[in-house]
C-alpha positions as CSV (number, residue, x, y, z in Angstrom):
1,M,-11.3,-65.4,-109.5
2,Q,-10.3,-65.9,-105.9
3,M,-11.7,-63.4,-103.4
4,H,-9.1,-61.7,-101.2
5,V,-10.0,-61.4,-97.6
6,R,-8.1,-60.5,-94.5
7,T,-7.5,-63.9,-93.0
8,P,-6.0,-64.8,-89.6
9,L,-2.4,-65.9,-90.4
10,F,-1.0,-65.6,-87.0
11,R,-2.3,-64.9,-83.5
12,L,-1.5,-62.5,-80.8
13,M,-2.7,-63.5,-77.3
14,G,-5.2,-65.8,-78.9
15,I,-6.9,-63.1,-81.1
16,A,-6.3,-62.9,-84.8
17,V,-4.2,-60.1,-86.3
18,L,-5.7,-59.9,-89.8
19,L,-3.5,-60.1,-92.8
20,P,-4.1,-60.3,-96.5
21,L,-4.3,-63.6,-98.3
22,S,-2.7,-62.1,-101.4
23,G,0.6,-61.4,-99.8
24,W,2.9,-58.5,-100.4
25,G,3.7,-56.4,-103.4
26,Q,6.8,-57.1,-105.6
27,Q,9.9,-55.4,-104.3
28,G,12.0,-53.2,-106.6
29,R,15.0,-54.8,-108.1
30,G,18.2,-52.9,-108.5
31,S,16.8,-49.7,-107.0
32,A,18.5,-47.7,-104.3
33,V,15.5,-47.7,-102.1
34,P,13.4,-50.9,-101.8
35,A,9.7,-50.7,-102.8
36,L,7.2,-50.0,-100.1
37,P,5.6,-53.1,-98.6
38,E,1.8,-53.3,-98.6
39,P,0.4,-52.9,-95.0
40,P,-1.6,-55.8,-93.7
41,G,-5.2,-55.9,-95.1
42,T,-4.6,-53.4,-97.9
43,V,-4.0,-53.1,-101.6
44,R,-2.1,-50.3,-103.3
45,V,-4.3,-47.6,-104.8
46,G,-1.7,-44.8,-105.4
47,E,1.8,-43.6,-104.6
48,N,2.2,-44.6,-101.0
49,L,-1.5,-45.0,-100.6
50,F,-3.0,-48.3,-99.5
51,M,-6.7,-49.0,-98.9
52,D,-8.4,-51.8,-97.1
53,E,-9.6,-54.5,-99.4
54,T,-12.9,-54.6,-97.5
55,E,-15.0,-52.7,-95.1
56,V,-14.0,-53.1,-91.5
57,A,-16.1,-56.1,-90.3
58,N,-17.6,-57.1,-87.0
59,I,-14.7,-59.6,-86.4
60,H,-12.2,-56.8,-86.7
61,W,-14.2,-54.6,-84.3
62,L,-14.5,-57.5,-81.8
63,E,-10.7,-58.0,-82.0
64,Y,-10.3,-54.3,-81.2
65,L,-12.7,-54.5,-78.3
66,H,-10.8,-57.5,-76.9
67,F,-7.5,-55.7,-76.7
68,T,-9.1,-52.5,-75.6
69,R,-10.7,-54.3,-72.7
70,R,-7.5,-56.0,-71.8
71,D,-5.2,-52.9,-72.1
72,S,-7.5,-50.0,-71.1
73,S,-9.9,-49.0,-68.3
74,L,-13.4,-50.4,-68.3
75,A,-14.7,-46.9,-68.7
76,Y,-12.7,-46.4,-71.9
77,Y,-13.7,-49.8,-73.2
78,R,-17.3,-48.9,-72.8
79,T,-16.8,-45.8,-75.0
80,Q,-15.7,-48.0,-77.8
81,L,-18.8,-50.3,-77.9
82,P,-20.8,-49.8,-81.1
83,D,-24.4,-48.5,-80.9
84,S,-26.3,-51.8,-81.2
85,T,-29.8,-50.2,-81.4
86,G,-29.6,-50.0,-85.2
87,W,-30.5,-53.6,-85.6
88,Q,-32.9,-56.0,-83.8
89,P,-31.1,-59.0,-82.2
90,V,-30.2,-61.4,-85.0
91,P,-30.8,-65.2,-84.7
92,D,-28.1,-67.7,-84.4
93,P,-27.7,-69.2,-87.9
94,E,-27.4,-72.7,-86.4
95,Q,-30.6,-72.1,-84.3
96,T,-28.7,-73.4,-81.3
97,G,-28.8,-70.3,-79.2
98,P,-30.7,-67.1,-78.5
99,A,-30.6,-64.1,-80.7
100,Q,-27.7,-61.7,-80.2
101,A,-26.6,-58.2,-80.9
102,Y,-25.7,-58.0,-84.6
103,F,-22.0,-57.2,-84.0
104,R,-21.5,-60.2,-81.7
105,A,-23.5,-62.8,-83.6
106,P,-21.2,-65.6,-84.9
107,G,-23.1,-65.7,-88.2
108,Y,-22.3,-62.1,-89.0
109,R,-18.6,-62.0,-88.2
110,Y,-17.6,-61.0,-91.7
111,Y,-20.4,-58.4,-92.2
112,P,-19.5,-54.7,-92.0
113,A,-19.2,-53.1,-88.6
114,T,-22.0,-50.5,-88.1
115,G,-23.1,-48.3,-85.3
116,I,-19.6,-46.8,-85.1
117,R,-19.0,-43.2,-84.3
118,Y,-16.5,-41.1,-86.2
119,E,-14.3,-40.8,-83.1
120,Q,-14.4,-44.6,-82.6
121,A,-13.3,-45.2,-86.2
122,R,-10.3,-42.9,-85.7
123,A,-9.4,-44.6,-82.5
124,Y,-9.5,-47.9,-84.2
125,C,-7.1,-46.7,-86.9
126,R,-4.7,-45.4,-84.3
127,W,-4.8,-48.7,-82.4
128,R,-4.4,-50.7,-85.6
129,S,-1.3,-48.7,-86.5
130,A,0.3,-49.3,-83.2
131,V,-0.4,-53.1,-83.3
132,V,0.9,-53.6,-86.8
133,N,4.0,-51.5,-86.2
134,R,4.8,-53.4,-83.0
135,S,3.7,-56.9,-83.8
136,Y,4.2,-57.2,-87.6
137,F,6.7,-54.7,-89.0
138,Q,9.1,-55.3,-86.1
139,G,8.4,-59.0,-86.0
140,P,10.7,-61.9,-87.2
141,E,8.4,-63.1,-89.9
142,F,8.4,-59.7,-91.7
143,R,12.2,-59.5,-91.4
144,K,12.6,-63.0,-92.8
145,Q,10.3,-62.2,-95.8
146,H,12.0,-58.9,-96.5
147,P,15.8,-59.1,-96.0
148,E,16.1,-56.1,-98.4
149,L,14.5,-54.0,-95.6
150,R,16.9,-55.0,-92.8
151,D,18.5,-51.6,-92.8
152,Y,15.2,-49.8,-92.6
153,T,12.6,-49.1,-89.9
154,V,9.2,-49.5,-91.5
155,T,6.1,-48.0,-89.9
156,V,2.5,-47.6,-91.1
157,E,-0.3,-45.2,-90.3
158,Y,-3.8,-46.3,-90.8
159,R,-6.4,-43.5,-90.9
160,L,-9.7,-42.5,-92.5
161,P,-9.3,-41.4,-96.2
162,T,-9.9,-37.9,-97.4
163,E,-12.7,-37.5,-99.8
164,A,-10.3,-37.2,-102.7
165,E,-8.4,-40.3,-101.6
166,W,-11.6,-42.3,-101.3
167,E,-12.7,-41.3,-104.7
168,Q,-9.4,-42.2,-106.2
169,A,-9.5,-45.7,-104.6
170,A,-13.1,-46.3,-105.5
171,A,-12.6,-45.5,-109.2
172,G,-10.1,-48.3,-109.3
173,G,-8.0,-46.7,-112.0
174,L,-10.8,-47.2,-114.5
175,A,-13.2,-44.8,-116.2
176,A,-16.9,-45.0,-115.3
177,G,-19.1,-46.9,-117.8
178,P,-21.9,-45.3,-119.8
179,R,-24.8,-46.9,-117.9
180,P,-26.0,-45.6,-114.5
181,F,-25.0,-48.8,-112.7
182,E,-21.4,-48.7,-114.1
183,L,-20.3,-45.7,-112.0
184,V,-17.5,-48.0,-110.9
185,Q,-16.1,-50.4,-113.4
186,T,-15.4,-53.8,-111.9
187,R,-12.9,-56.6,-112.7
188,S,-14.3,-59.1,-115.0
189,V,-15.1,-62.0,-112.7
190,R,-18.3,-63.4,-114.1
191,K,-21.1,-62.2,-116.3
192,P,-24.4,-61.6,-114.5
193,K,-27.0,-64.3,-115.1
194,P,-29.9,-63.1,-117.2
195,Q,-33.4,-63.6,-116.0
196,K,-36.1,-63.6,-118.6
197,L,-39.3,-62.0,-117.4
198,N,-41.5,-64.7,-119.0
199,E,-39.8,-67.2,-116.7
200,S,-40.0,-65.1,-113.5
201,D,-43.3,-64.4,-111.9
202,D,-41.7,-62.6,-108.9
203,L,-39.9,-60.1,-111.2
204,V,-43.1,-59.5,-113.2
205,A,-45.0,-58.9,-110.0
206,C,-42.4,-56.3,-108.9
207,L,-42.5,-54.5,-112.2
208,D,-46.3,-54.5,-112.2
209,A,-46.5,-53.1,-108.7
210,L,-44.0,-50.3,-109.7
211,H,-46.0,-49.6,-112.9
212,L,-43.0,-50.1,-115.0
213,A,-43.4,-51.3,-118.6
214,H,-41.9,-54.7,-119.4
215,P,-42.3,-56.5,-122.7
216,A,-42.6,-60.2,-122.3
217,T,-39.3,-60.6,-124.1
218,E,-37.5,-58.3,-121.7
219,T,-34.5,-59.6,-119.7
220,A,-33.5,-58.5,-116.2
221,Y,-30.1,-58.6,-114.5
222,E,-29.1,-58.2,-110.9
223,L,-27.1,-55.1,-110.0
224,P,-23.5,-55.7,-108.9
225,Y,-24.0,-53.4,-105.8
226,N,-26.0,-53.7,-102.6
227,L,-28.1,-50.6,-103.0
228,R,-31.8,-49.8,-102.7
229,E,-32.4,-51.1,-106.2
230,N,-31.3,-54.6,-107.0
231,Y,-32.2,-55.2,-110.7
232,Y,-32.1,-53.5,-114.0
233,L,-33.8,-54.1,-117.4
234,A,-31.5,-54.9,-120.2
235,S,-33.2,-52.9,-123.0
236,S,-34.0,-49.6,-121.0
237,N,-31.4,-49.8,-118.2
238,Q,-34.3,-49.1,-115.8
239,V,-33.4,-50.0,-112.3
240,F,-35.9,-51.3,-109.7
241,A,-36.1,-53.0,-106.4
242,C,-37.7,-56.4,-106.2
243,A,-39.2,-56.8,-102.7
244,P,-39.0,-60.6,-102.3
245,V,-35.2,-60.3,-102.5
246,K,-34.8,-57.1,-100.5
247,E,-36.8,-58.5,-97.6
248,K,-33.7,-60.5,-96.5
249,F,-31.2,-59.0,-94.1
250,P,-30.0,-56.0,-96.0
251,L,-26.3,-56.1,-95.4
252,Q,-24.0,-58.5,-97.2
253,P,-20.7,-60.1,-96.2
254,I,-17.7,-57.8,-96.9
255,T,-16.4,-60.0,-99.7
256,I,-19.6,-60.2,-101.7
257,G,-19.7,-58.4,-105.0
258,P,-17.2,-58.0,-107.8
259,P,-14.0,-56.1,-106.9
260,N,-13.1,-52.8,-108.6
261,G,-10.0,-52.2,-110.7
262,F,-7.8,-52.2,-107.6
263,G,-9.4,-55.2,-106.1
264,L,-11.5,-53.3,-103.5
265,Q,-14.8,-55.0,-102.4
266,N,-18.1,-53.1,-101.9
267,V,-16.8,-49.5,-102.5
268,I,-20.3,-48.9,-103.8
269,G,-23.2,-49.9,-101.6
270,N,-23.6,-52.2,-98.6
271,V,-22.6,-49.5,-96.1
272,A,-21.5,-45.9,-96.8
273,E,-18.0,-45.3,-95.7
274,M,-16.7,-42.5,-93.4
275,T,-14.1,-40.1,-94.7
276,A,-11.6,-37.9,-92.8
277,T,-14.2,-35.2,-92.9
278,K,-16.6,-35.7,-89.9
279,G,-20.2,-36.1,-91.1
280,V,-19.3,-37.0,-94.7
281,A,-19.5,-40.5,-96.0
282,K,-19.1,-41.9,-99.5
283,G,-20.2,-44.7,-101.7
284,G,-23.8,-45.1,-100.7
285,S,-25.4,-47.9,-98.7
286,F,-28.2,-50.5,-99.0
287,K,-30.6,-47.6,-98.3
288,T,-29.2,-45.4,-101.2
289,S,-30.8,-45.3,-104.6
290,I,-28.4,-45.7,-107.5
291,Q,-30.3,-42.9,-109.3
292,G,-28.0,-39.9,-109.1
293,L,-25.3,-41.7,-107.1
294,T,-21.8,-40.7,-108.1
295,L,-18.3,-41.2,-106.7
296,G,-18.2,-37.4,-105.9
297,G,-21.6,-37.6,-104.0
298,R,-21.8,-37.4,-100.3
299,Q,-24.0,-39.1,-97.6
300,A,-24.3,-36.9,-94.5
301,Y,-24.5,-38.4,-91.0
302,T,-24.5,-36.9,-87.5
303,G,-23.9,-40.1,-85.5
304,P,-23.8,-43.9,-85.7
305,E,-26.1,-45.5,-88.2
306,N,-26.9,-49.0,-89.3
307,W,-26.0,-48.0,-92.9
308,L,-22.7,-46.4,-92.0
309,G,-19.3,-48.1,-91.7
310,F,-15.7,-47.4,-92.8
311,R,-12.4,-48.8,-94.2
312,C,-8.9,-47.5,-93.5
313,L,-6.4,-46.0,-95.7
314,A,-2.7,-46.5,-94.9
315,T,0.6,-44.8,-95.7
316,V,4.0,-46.3,-95.1
317,R,7.2,-44.7,-93.8
318,M,10.7,-46.2,-94.2
319,V,13.7,-44.6,-92.4
320,K,17.2,-45.9,-93.0
321,R,18.8,-46.9,-89.7
């Protein structure tokens, strides 16, 4: 199944305005009011509720900083810089330059933006709303694609989701599975590859160090989420972390992992996601154990963290001219 990712489809002053690969939803036929169009970067998760397919990534934040620097004072621009102290400088993947701050490193463009304060995330949502309303919904390409909306003024508001909205989007319209790692059912993309313990010395060493029983005939599978644990045993559903794998850089690109029922990536794990309630995040992160993790659970924060990010929710307004 093809991954969906916000991809640069057109450019504004040399910087990409990010739009979805998957295109727009089908318009209503024969109805008095045309169907609401999907705002850029989102998928429909409810009645006039659209959620970002992915977590906001470093490339999106760099775009925001570019226009903020151009259009605002230097003092305000500096207030929108992320806290870069959560990560050590990361090396250039091509090994052709010095290590850089995580959010600026070219090799991490499509990794989640972290070190973001609640107020910064809200400011980003407001800025994104203004850009999309001005440069997309009022642009010639949109009018060409949607002649049925020629008599309407279409606007979008991006914002942080409420806790209830986030939970609705994360569930993906599917019931949770019976096993602890099926708290969000995913679209069937590919079956996890089994790893027989009698063929994996590393996994056996992990289990021995954790004092977990493991018959020689046991099979392990990788968890579909980027959480503290990364494997489970087939017979017992026991989850565990295998250190050799977890020693890598802990975050994953925003499109890694199977999508949920709505097509959202990484709603569980990678980074916890801010909600409209300041100090409350959802979904867990690479530091969160899957044990006891639920969609209704909260992760508290007081400021920027290297395990904390966000994605936007959007609503659309159409007014007949």
